[in-house]
Phi, psi and omega in degrees: 000319181294324180297318179297317180294317179297320177296317180297319179293318180297321180291331180285342181271354181286127179253126180296144180285144176276149175287161179290148177289141178295149180279128178299143184303324182286350180260349186298312182297319180295317179294319179298316179296328181288321186264345180288130180297141176287162183302325182273000180271343181237039180295336178299334182288344180274353179284134178282078182297144175258138180257354179255112184299320181295317177297321178296320179296316180295316181294317179297319179294320181293326182263357181066036182242156177280171178248136170259115180261112180258105187233146175219154179255152177092187182287139182299338178265004179080011181264087180256000000 
């Protein structure tokens, strides 16, 4: 009985979150310039990455180069 009462009291204390204020039209271009990556910030994207590990192993062995394995766990969008 006490658990139910505590839950009921806890639910009455929950305050709904407010939505974000809209961005004024005159601020959009300034904000976009601020958050857009500069040309030298995404140079890693110009590398011809291989997605097949076996092909990468063969190419690395043929060229005498190491492999960088970029691996992550979970959903690519972070929704697990």
